[in-house]
C-alpha positions in Angstrom: -43.5 -24.5 -10.6 -41.0 -24.1 -13.4 -38.6 -21.7 -11.6 -36.9 -24.3 -9.4 -33.2 -24.9 -9.7 -31.6 -28.1 -8.4 -28.4 -28.1 -6.3 -26.3 -29.4 -9.2 -27.5 -26.7 -11.6 -26.7 -24.0 -8.9 -23.2 -25.5 -8.5 -22.7 -25.6 -12.3 -23.8 -21.9 -12.6 -21.5 -20.9 -9.7 -18.4 -22.7 -11.1 -19.0 -21.5 -14.6 -19.4 -17.9 -13.4 -16.3 -18.0 -11.3 -14.4 -19.5 -14.3 -15.5 -16.6 -16.5 -14.4 -14.0 -13.9 -11.0 -15.6 -13.5 -10.5 -15.7 -17.3 -11.4 -12.0 -17.5 -8.9 -11.2 -14.7 -6.2 -13.2 -16.4 -6.9 -11.3 -19.6 -6.5 -8.0 -17.8 -3.2 -9.2 -16.4 -1.9 -10.1 -19.8 -2.9 -6.7 -21.2 -1.1 -5.0 -18.3 2.0 -7.1 -19.0 1.9 -6.1 -22.7 1.7 -2.4 -21.7 4.8 -2.9 -19.6 6.7 -4.6 -22.5 5.5 -2.1 -25.1 6.0 1.2 -23.1 9.0 0.3 -20.9 12.0 2.5 -21.5 15.4 1.6 -19.9 16.6 5.2 -19.5 13.6 6.4 -17.5 14.0 3.9 -14.8 17.7 4.5 -14.2 17.3 8.3 -14.1 14.4 8.1 -11.7 16.3 5.8 -9.3 19.4 8.1 -9.3 17.1 11.1 -8.5 15.6 9.1 -5.6 19.1 8.3 -4.2 20.1 11.9 -4.3 16.9 13.1 -2.7 17.3 10.5 0.1 20.8 11.7 1.0 19.7 15.3 1.1 16.6 14.5 3.2 18.4 13.0 6.2 18.3 16.2 8.2 14.6 16.7 7.4 13.9 13.1 8.4 15.4 13.6 11.8 13.3 16.7 12.4 10.2 14.9 11.1 10.8 12.0 13.5 11.1 14.5 16.4 7.8 16.0 15.4 6.1 12.6 15.1 7.4 11.6 18.5 6.1 14.8 20.1 2.7 14.4 18.4 2.4 10.8 19.4 3.1 11.5 23.1 0.6 14.4 23.0 -2.0 12.2 21.5 -1.3 9.5 24.1 -1.7 12.0 26.9 -4.9 13.5 25.4 -6.8 10.2 25.8 -6.5 10.2 29.6 -8.1 13.0 31.5 -5.5 13.3 34.3 -2.4 12.4 32.3 1.0 13.1 33.7 3.0 12.4 30.5 6.1 14.6 30.2 8.8 14.3 27.6 12.1 14.1 29.5 14.5 13.3 26.7 14.5 12.0 23.1 17.2 9.6 22.1 18.0 8.2 18.7 17.8 4.4 18.4 19.7 2.8 15.6 
């Protein structure tokens, strides 16, 4: 019948299809790079990085409290998996 494809034709179709996909992805990459060049503003990046630094210094106390909560939740979850668990939190120490 006339619908048979040889192995070489199948390989040619596969390679050409993959080439088209990679060219399309490279084109999208170039468009994204152009957006970065066209819409990039120097002042916005510096102000956002200074805001992040200020927020990080004020969140140190919150981070310690959140770490304590996470440790307690993790130990409770570990104990919940075993029916007769005898997990008890004796102390919590900070490791630097």
